[in-house]
TORPA-4810 file (N, C-alpha, C, O; in nm, 3 decimals):
<nodes>
NODE_1_-0.791_-0.565_-0.966_-0.820_-0.425_-0.914_-0.704_-0.392_-0.824_-0.671_-0.469_-0.734_M
NODE_2_-0.642_-0.276_-0.847_-0.531_-0.236_-0.760_-0.588_-0.171_-0.632_-0.706_-0.140_-0.617_A
NODE_3_-0.487_-0.152_-0.541_-0.517_-0.093_-0.408_-0.461_0.044_-0.409_-0.368_0.072_-0.484_H
NODE_4_-0.515_0.132_-0.326_-0.458_0.274_-0.306_-0.446_0.303_-0.154_-0.516_0.246_-0.070_R
NODE_5_-0.359_0.390_-0.129_-0.333_0.434_0.001_-0.404_0.569_0.026_-0.391_0.663_-0.053_I
NODE_6_-0.476_0.576_0.132_-0.549_0.692_0.156_-0.475_0.793_0.240_-0.363_0.767_0.282_T
NODE_7_-0.536_0.911_0.265_-0.469_1.025_0.342_-0.440_0.984_0.496_-0.364_1.051_0.565_D
NODE_8_-0.500_0.880_0.539_-0.478_0.846_0.681_-0.348_0.768_0.694_-0.315_0.720_0.802_S
NODE_9_-0.271_0.753_0.583_-0.144_0.689_0.591_-0.055_0.760_0.686_-0.047_0.883_0.686_C
NODE_10_0.015_0.681_0.769_0.116_0.738_0.860_0.264_0.732_0.810_0.355_0.775_0.881_L
NODE_11_0.284_0.676_0.684_0.409_0.663_0.627_0.510_0.590_0.718_0.627_0.627_0.734_A
NODE_12_0.455_0.488_0.772_0.539_0.397_0.862_0.613_0.290_0.786_0.710_0.235_0.838_C
NODE_13_0.572_0.261_0.670_0.645_0.161_0.579_0.607_0.020_0.601_0.668_-0.068_0.539_G
NODE_14_0.510_-0.011_0.687_0.465_-0.138_0.710_0.413_-0.202_0.581_0.442_-0.319_0.556_A
NODE_15_0.335_-0.127_0.495_0.287_-0.186_0.380_0.396_-0.221_0.280_0.394_-0.327_0.218_C
NODE_16_0.496_-0.126_0.266_0.599_-0.146_0.160_0.682_-0.269_0.200_0.735_-0.333_0.109_Q
NODE_17_0.697_-0.307_0.326_0.775_-0.421_0.358_0.698_-0.550_0.335_0.762_-0.655_0.333_S
NODE_18_0.565_-0.552_0.318_0.488_-0.658_0.297_0.454_-0.690_0.146_0.407_-0.799_0.113_T
NODE_19_0.480_-0.597_0.065_0.443_-0.608_-0.078_0.544_-0.702_-0.149_0.665_-0.678_-0.147_C
NODE_20_0.489_-0.814_-0.213_0.571_-0.895_-0.267_0.628_-0.871_-0.407_0.715_-0.942_-0.456_P
NODE_21_0.568_-0.760_-0.471_0.611_-0.724_-0.597_0.672_-0.573_-0.607_0.682_-0.512_-0.713_V
NODE_22_0.709_-0.522_-0.482_0.770_-0.389_-0.478_0.680_-0.284_-0.554_0.733_-0.205_-0.631_D
NODE_23_0.554_-0.281_-0.534_0.470_-0.182_-0.598_0.444_-0.058_-0.518_0.375_0.035_-0.560_A
NODE_24_0.506_-0.059_-0.393_0.486_0.064_-0.314_0.602_0.154_-0.294_0.711_0.107_-0.260_I
NODE_25_0.584_0.284_-0.315_0.698_0.370_-0.309_0.667_0.468_-0.192_0.553_0.504_-0.160_T
NODE_26_0.785_0.509_-0.130_0.776_0.608_-0.011_0.766_0.746_-0.048_0.816_0.787_-0.153_E
NODE_27_0.700_0.826_0.040_0.664_0.961_0.024_0.603_1.013_0.144_0.610_0.947_0.248_G
NODE_28_0.541_1.131_0.140_0.472_1.189_0.252_0.353_1.090_0.300_0.331_1.069_0.419_D
NODE_29_0.282_1.033_0.197_0.207_0.914_0.217_0.256_0.821_0.116_0.301_0.865_0.010_I
NODE_30_0.251_0.690_0.141_0.308_0.590_0.045_0.215_0.584_-0.075_0.097_0.616_-0.061_Y
NODE_31_0.263_0.544_-0.188_0.179_0.521_-0.303_0.206_0.380_-0.367_0.315_0.324_-0.367_K
NODE_32_0.091_0.329_-0.423_0.091_0.210_-0.484_0.085_0.222_-0.637_-0.012_0.282_-0.683_I
NODE_33_0.173_0.174_-0.718_0.174_0.171_-0.865_0.074_0.072_-0.903_0.087_-0.045_-0.867_D
NODE_34_-0.028_0.111_-0.975_-0.136_0.023_-1.008_-0.091_-0.077_-1.128_-0.146_-0.186_-1.148_P
NODE_35_0.007_-0.030_-1.198_0.070_-0.105_-1.308_0.137_-0.231_-1.265_0.146_-0.331_-1.336_E
NODE_36_0.189_-0.218_-1.132_0.268_-0.327_-1.070_0.192_-0.408_-0.973_0.221_-0.525_-0.951_V
NODE_37_0.087_-0.342_-0.911_0.020_-0.418_-0.798_-0.048_-0.534_-0.852_-0.108_-0.527_-0.960_C
NODE_38_-0.041_-0.639_-0.783_-0.112_-0.773_-0.834_-0.237_-0.810_-0.745_-0.284_-0.924_-0.741_V
NODE_39_-0.286_-0.701_-0.674_-0.404_-0.712_-0.592_-0.404_-0.837_-0.493_-0.504_-0.908_-0.483_D
NODE_40_-0.294_-0.858_-0.426_-0.289_-0.976_-0.332_-0.339_-0.938_-0.199_-0.381_-1.026_-0.124_C
NODE_41_-0.339_-0.806_-0.161_-0.398_-0.763_-0.036_-0.283_-0.767_0.077_-0.312_-0.721_0.188_G
NODE_42_-0.175_-0.810_0.059_-0.068_-0.817_0.167_-0.046_-0.679_0.239_-0.029_-0.666_0.361_A
NODE_43_-0.048_-0.574_0.143_-0.029_-0.438_0.209_-0.137_-0.403_0.298_-0.113_-0.352_0.407_C
NODE_44_-0.262_-0.431_0.255_-0.380_-0.400_0.341_-0.374_-0.473_0.476_-0.401_-0.416_0.581_K
NODE_45_-0.337_-0.600_0.471_-0.319_-0.673_0.596_-0.213_-0.618_0.681_-0.224_-0.624_0.803_A
NODE_46_-0.103_-0.560_0.619_0.016_-0.513_0.697_-0.006_-0.367_0.749_0.075_-0.316_0.827_G
NODE_47_-0.112_-0.303_0.707_-0.133_-0.157_0.745_-0.186_-0.149_0.880_-0.298_-0.196_0.899_C
NODE_48_-0.119_-0.093_0.983_-0.170_-0.079_1.128_-0.286_0.024_1.138_-0.356_0.023_1.240_P
NODE_49_-0.310_0.108_1.042_-0.417_0.212_1.051_-0.521_0.189_0.944_-0.603_0.279_0.923_V
NODE_50_-0.527_0.089_0.881_-0.635_0.054_0.778_-0.643_0.164_0.672_-0.753_0.207_0.637_D
NODE_51_-0.533_0.208_0.624_-0.517_0.321_0.522_-0.532_0.271_0.385_-0.530_0.356_0.296_A
NODE_52_-0.546_0.150_0.355_-0.537_0.088_0.214_-0.673_0.043_0.185_-0.740_-0.022_0.265_I
NODE_53_-0.716_0.079_0.061_-0.848_0.028_0.014_-0.838_-0.009_-0.137_-0.745_0.030_-0.208_E
NODE_54_-0.933_-0.081_-0.177_-0.937_-0.117_-0.325_-0.988_-0.011_-0.399_-1.078_0.060_-0.354_E
NODE_55_-0.936_0.007_-0.514_-0.990_0.124_-0.612_-1.110_0.071_-0.693_-1.167_0.143_-0.775_E
</nodes>
């Protein structure tokens, strides 16, 4: 199950730097590509505002 980034994202980049498979892209809010995400949870642990949840 892939993760998704919610609207509470601050676009700080903390999640992107923790993703081991580069599944996260930059934007107004960051986005996780579900085709690339391996559901490791590293991004969720790295998010300072808990803006990442499982889909």
